[in-house]
C-alpha positions as CSV (number, residue, x, y, z in Angstrom):
1,M,12.0,27.4,2.7
2,D,9.8,24.1,3.7
3,E,13.0,22.2,2.6
4,D,15.4,24.9,4.5
5,L,13.8,24.4,7.7
6,T,13.5,20.7,7.9
7,T,17.4,20.4,6.8
8,Q,18.9,22.8,9.3
9,S,20.4,21.4,12.2
10,F,18.4,22.4,15.5
11,P,20.3,25.0,17.1
12,D,20.3,26.9,13.0
13,R,16.4,26.5,12.9
14,L,16.7,27.5,16.8
15,A,18.6,30.7,16.0
16,S,16.1,31.1,13.0
17,L,12.9,30.8,15.4
18,I,13.7,33.3,18.5
19,E,15.1,36.4,18.3
20,P,18.4,36.8,19.1
21,M,17.9,38.4,22.4
22,D,16.2,35.3,24.0
23,L,19.1,32.7,22.8
24,P,20.2,33.5,26.2
25,G,17.0,32.6,27.8
26,Y,17.4,29.3,26.2
27,I,20.9,28.7,27.3
28,A,19.2,29.2,31.1
29,D,16.1,26.9,30.1
30,Q,18.7,23.8,29.3
31,A,20.9,24.9,32.8
32,I,17.8,24.6,34.5
33,S,16.2,21.5,33.2
34,Q,20.0,20.3,33.8
35,G,19.7,20.7,37.3
36,F,22.1,23.8,37.2
37,L,20.0,26.2,38.1
38,L,16.3,27.0,40.1
39,S,13.4,27.4,38.1
40,P,11.4,30.4,38.9
41,G,7.8,29.9,39.8
42,S,5.0,29.6,37.5
43,R,3.3,32.7,36.7
44,I,-0.1,30.5,35.5
45,R,-1.3,31.2,38.9
46,R,-5.5,31.7,39.2
47,A,-6.5,35.1,41.5
48,M,-7.0,34.3,44.8
49,P,-10.7,33.8,46.6
50,P,-12.4,37.1,47.7
51,A,-11.8,36.0,51.3
52,G,-7.8,35.9,50.7
53,K,-7.9,32.6,52.6
54,I,-8.3,29.2,51.3
55,D,-8.0,25.6,52.0
56,P,-4.1,24.8,52.4
57,S,-4.6,21.4,50.6
58,L,-6.4,23.1,47.7
59,A,-3.5,25.3,47.5
60,P,-1.9,23.5,44.2
61,F,-4.7,23.8,42.2
62,L,-4.0,27.7,41.8
63,S,-1.1,27.6,39.7
64,A,0.2,25.0,37.1
65,E,3.3,24.1,36.1
66,I,2.7,22.7,32.2
67,F,1.2,24.3,29.8
68,T,-0.9,22.6,27.2
69,L,-1.1,24.1,23.6
70,Q,-4.1,21.8,22.2
71,W,-2.8,22.4,18.5
72,H,-6.0,21.5,16.0
73,V,-3.4,21.6,13.1
74,T,-6.0,20.5,10.4
75,Q,-9.7,19.7,9.8
76,A,-8.8,17.1,7.9
77,C,-10.4,13.6,9.5
78,D,-11.2,10.4,8.1
79,L,-14.6,10.0,10.4
80,D,-17.8,11.6,9.9
81,C,-18.6,11.5,13.6
82,L,-22.6,12.8,14.0
83,H,-21.4,15.0,17.1
84,C,-18.6,17.0,15.1
85,C,-19.3,20.5,15.7
86,D,-16.5,22.2,13.8
87,R,-16.6,21.2,9.9
88,I,-15.6,24.5,8.4
89,D,-13.2,24.2,5.4
90,R,-9.8,26.0,7.6
91,T,-6.9,26.3,5.4
92,P,-3.8,24.3,7.0
93,L,-1.0,26.7,8.2
94,A,2.6,26.5,5.9
95,L,5.6,24.7,7.4
96,D,7.2,28.2,7.9
97,T,4.6,29.7,10.1
98,A,4.0,26.4,12.5
99,M,7.7,26.5,12.8
100,A,7.3,30.0,13.8
101,I,4.5,28.9,16.2
102,L,6.5,27.1,18.4
103,G,9.0,28.9,18.6
104,D,6.4,31.8,19.8
105,F,5.0,29.1,22.4
106,Y,8.7,28.6,23.6
107,D,9.0,32.0,23.7
108,F,5.8,32.1,26.0
109,C,6.5,29.2,28.4
110,R,9.9,30.8,29.0
111,R,8.2,33.8,29.5
112,M,5.9,32.1,32.2
113,H,7.8,30.2,33.9
114,V,6.3,26.7,32.6
115,R,7.0,23.8,31.0
116,G,5.3,23.3,27.7
117,Q,3.6,20.6,26.0
118,V,1.9,20.4,22.6
119,T,-1.2,18.1,22.3
120,F,-1.7,17.7,18.2
121,T,-5.0,17.1,17.3
122,G,-7.6,17.8,14.1
123,G,-9.4,16.4,12.5
124,N,-6.7,13.3,12.3
125,P,-3.5,15.7,13.0
126,L,-1.4,13.1,11.4
127,L,-3.7,14.0,7.7
128,Y,-1.4,17.5,8.4
129,P,1.1,17.4,5.6
130,H,3.8,19.0,7.2
131,F,3.0,16.5,10.5
132,D,6.1,14.7,11.0
133,D,8.3,18.2,10.4
134,V,6.4,19.5,13.3
135,Y,6.2,16.5,15.2
136,R,10.2,16.8,15.3
137,A,10.4,20.5,15.8
138,A,7.9,20.4,18.8
139,S,10.2,17.1,20.1
140,Q,13.4,19.3,19.5
141,F,11.9,22.3,21.9
142,G,11.8,20.2,24.6
143,F,8.7,20.0,24.5
144,G,6.1,17.5,25.9
145,I,3.9,16.4,22.9
146,A,1.1,13.9,22.4
147,I,-1.8,13.2,20.0
148,L,-5.5,13.1,19.9
149,G,-6.4,11.1,17.0
150,N,-7.8,8.2,14.8
151,P,-6.8,4.6,14.6
152,T,-3.8,4.8,12.9
153,P,-2.0,2.2,10.8
154,L,0.9,0.8,13.0
155,D,3.8,1.4,10.6
156,R,2.6,4.9,11.2
157,I,3.4,4.8,14.5
158,R,6.4,3.2,14.5
159,R,7.5,6.2,11.6
160,L,6.8,8.9,15.0
161,L,8.5,6.2,17.9
162,E,11.3,6.9,15.9
163,I,11.2,10.3,16.0
164,D,10.1,10.5,19.6
165,R,7.5,9.0,21.9
166,P,4.4,10.9,22.6
167,L,3.2,10.8,26.7
168,Y,0.3,9.7,25.0
169,F,-2.1,8.7,21.8
170,Q,-5.1,9.0,22.7
171,I,-8.5,7.7,20.9
172,S,-12.1,8.2,21.9
173,L,-15.1,6.0,22.3
174,E,-18.4,6.2,22.9
175,G,-19.3,3.1,24.1
176,L,-19.9,-0.1,23.1
177,E,-19.9,-1.3,20.1
178,A,-23.4,-0.5,18.6
179,H,-23.6,3.3,20.6
180,N,-19.8,4.1,19.5
181,D,-20.3,2.9,15.7
182,T,-23.8,4.8,15.8
183,I,-21.9,7.9,16.4
184,R,-18.4,7.3,14.8
185,G,-19.5,5.0,11.8
186,K,-19.5,1.9,11.3
187,G,-16.7,-0.4,12.1
188,H,-14.8,2.2,14.1
189,F,-15.0,0.1,17.1
190,A,-13.4,-2.9,16.0
191,R,-10.7,-0.6,14.2
192,S,-10.3,0.3,17.3
193,L,-9.6,-2.5,19.4
194,A,-7.4,-3.9,16.8
195,F,-5.4,-1.0,16.9
196,L,-5.1,-0.7,20.6
197,E,-4.3,-4.5,21.0
198,G,-1.7,-3.9,18.0
199,L,0.9,-1.9,20.2
200,Q,2.5,-4.7,21.3
201,D,5.1,-5.0,24.0
202,N,7.8,-5.9,21.5
203,L,7.1,-2.4,19.6
204,I,8.0,-0.4,23.4
205,N,10.5,-2.7,23.7
206,L,12.3,-2.3,20.1
207,V,12.6,1.6,20.5
208,R,13.4,1.6,24.0
209,Q,16.3,-0.9,23.1
210,E,17.6,1.6,20.6
211,E,17.4,4.3,23.0
212,N,19.2,2.1,25.5
213,E,16.3,2.3,27.8
214,A,15.7,-0.6,30.0
215,L,13.1,-3.1,28.5
216,F,9.0,-2.9,29.7
217,G,7.4,-6.3,30.6
218,G,4.3,-5.3,29.7
219,C,0.9,-6.0,31.4
220,T,2.0,-8.8,33.7
221,G,5.7,-7.9,33.9
222,H,6.8,-10.4,32.0
223,G,5.5,-10.3,28.3
224,C,2.9,-12.9,27.9
225,G,2.2,-14.3,31.7
226,A,-0.9,-16.7,30.3
227,A,0.3,-20.0,32.9
228,F,3.0,-18.0,33.8
229,N,2.5,-15.4,36.8
230,F,-1.4,-15.4,36.0
231,L,-4.2,-18.1,35.5
232,A,-7.9,-16.8,35.0
233,L,-10.1,-19.0,37.3
234,L,-13.8,-19.1,36.0
235,P,-17.3,-19.2,38.1
236,D,-17.6,-23.0,37.6
237,G,-14.3,-23.8,38.6
238,E,-13.0,-23.7,35.2
239,V,-9.1,-22.6,35.3
240,H,-7.4,-21.3,31.9
241,A,-3.9,-19.8,31.1
242,C,-5.8,-16.8,29.8
243,R,-9.4,-15.2,29.6
244,K,-8.6,-13.6,26.8
245,F,-9.2,-17.2,24.4
246,P,-10.4,-20.4,25.7
247,S,-7.4,-21.8,26.8
248,L,-8.9,-24.1,29.4
249,V,-5.7,-25.9,31.7
250,G,-8.0,-27.9,34.5
251,N,-10.7,-27.2,36.7
252,I,-10.2,-26.3,40.3
253,T,-13.0,-28.3,41.8
254,K,-11.1,-31.5,40.6
255,H,-7.6,-30.6,41.1
256,R,-5.3,-28.9,43.2
257,L,-4.3,-25.3,41.7
258,Y,-0.3,-26.7,42.3
259,D,-1.0,-29.6,40.5
260,I,-2.8,-27.8,37.2
261,Y,-0.3,-24.7,37.0
262,R,1.9,-27.9,36.9
263,S,0.3,-29.8,34.1
264,E,1.8,-30.5,30.7
265,L,-0.9,-27.9,29.1
266,A,-0.2,-25.4,31.1
267,E,3.6,-25.5,30.5
268,R,2.7,-25.6,27.0
269,Y,0.8,-22.5,27.2
270,R,3.7,-21.2,29.4
271,A,6.5,-21.6,26.7
272,G,4.9,-19.9,23.9
273,S,4.3,-20.1,20.8
274,Q,7.6,-21.8,19.0
275,A,8.3,-19.1,16.5
276,C,9.0,-16.7,18.8
277,L,11.3,-19.3,20.9
278,S,14.7,-17.5,19.7
279,C,13.7,-13.9,19.6
280,H,15.9,-11.5,22.2
281,L,12.8,-9.7,23.2
282,N,11.1,-13.1,24.1
283,P,11.6,-12.8,27.8
284,V,9.4,-9.1,28.1
285,C,7.0,-10.2,25.1
286,R,6.5,-13.1,23.3
287,G,3.4,-11.6,21.3
288,C,-0.2,-12.3,22.1
289,L,-1.5,-16.0,22.1
290,A,-5.5,-14.3,22.4
291,I,-4.5,-12.5,19.2
292,V,-3.0,-15.4,17.4
293,F,-6.1,-17.2,18.4
294,S,-8.6,-14.9,16.9
295,L,-7.0,-14.7,13.6
296,G,-7.5,-18.8,13.6
297,L,-3.4,-19.8,13.7
298,D,-2.4,-22.3,16.6
299,V,-0.9,-20.5,19.4
300,F,1.5,-23.6,19.8
301,T,3.4,-22.6,16.7
302,D,2.5,-19.9,14.7
303,K,3.7,-16.0,15.4
304,D,1.7,-12.9,16.3
305,P,1.0,-11.1,12.8
306,F,1.8,-8.1,15.0
307,C,5.3,-9.0,15.5
308,F,7.1,-6.0,15.2
309,A,10.2,-7.3,15.7
310,S,9.9,-10.1,12.5
311,Q,8.8,-6.9,10.1
312,Q,11.9,-5.1,11.2
313,V,13.9,-8.8,10.5
314,A,12.2,-8.8,6.8
315,K,12.6,-5.6,5.9
316,T,17.0,-5.6,6.5
317,P,16.8,-8.3,3.1
318,E,15.3,-6.1,1.0
319,K,16.7,-3.0,2.0
320,E,19.8,-4.6,1.5
321,T,19.0,-6.0,-1.5
322,N,17.8,-2.6,-3.1
323,N,20.7,-0.7,-1.7
324,Q,23.0,-3.5,-3.8
325,N,21.2,-2.9,-7.3
326,R,21.7,0.7,-7.2
C-alpha cells in the first residue's frame, strides 16, 4: 500500500484521500487560489469580549487566516537535550495513516475557510522513515510547509529543496557556545553555525534557476559584497573588506575612503576567488571568503568548499559514467 500511495499521480492520490463528495470543494479551492472566486471569511474566530466592544486596531487578532498543524512525526532524535520533556517511545504512524491525516487536515482547512500550514517537527522530523513522501504530499495539497529540526547535512537539505522549498527551516540555540552545549550537547553550537553558514546563496539560486525564478543576491544583494558594496570600519580606523575574517585594506585615519576602496588590495577582494570567475552564478554568489579563510584555504584562489554548483557539476560526469556502464 505504501508503494501505491507514493507512485500514484497526485489527482489519483487526492481522490483516494478525500471523500468523493468533497472533490467539488477541492475544485472550488483551486478556483479561489487562482482568483476566480472570492474566499469566504475564516471560521477561526475568538469569542468577543463580554463588553462586546474592542479597540478596532485589535480586531485582526480575533480571527486567523492560517491554521498550523505542528506535526511531531517521530520521537527519534539525534540530540539529548536536558530540557526535553517527552522521551516516551511513541510508535510513528504508518505512511497510509499519515497520508490520510493530510487528507483530513485538508478537509478541516476547507471547512474552516483557512489556509493550512504543516510544520514538521519531532524529535528530528527528518528521521521519520517516510518523511520525504509525507513532505511531498503536504506540498501537493497546497499547504505551507515548515520544518523545526536539527542541524542537517546539506545534501539532505538539497533533496528537500528538489521537492519544495519550506517556508523556513528552524533550529534552536540556547545562547552562546558554553551555555548552549551544556543544554544540547557538546559540539551542537559549532554544528549549528556550520549548518547555517552552509546554506549558501548558490544553493538557493540553483533551485530558483531550475524553477525559472528571479535569482537572489544574498545578504548584500550582490553575492559576496566584500569590498564591493560594503567595507568594515573598526574602532581604531582599520578598514577591512569583510569583518568576518582578517582582510585589511587600509586605515581611514591615514587614507581617504575613496582611495582605500580603489586600492589594488581592495580590488583583489572585490574580484573574489579565481575559482569562481567562470561560474554562471558569480554575480549573485561568489561563495563566502570568510568560510574559505576559516578552513585554511586561499581566499583569492580557492573555492568555497560548500559550493553546491561545483558539487552539481562534479556529480554529472559520474552519473553519466554509471549510466554508460549499465
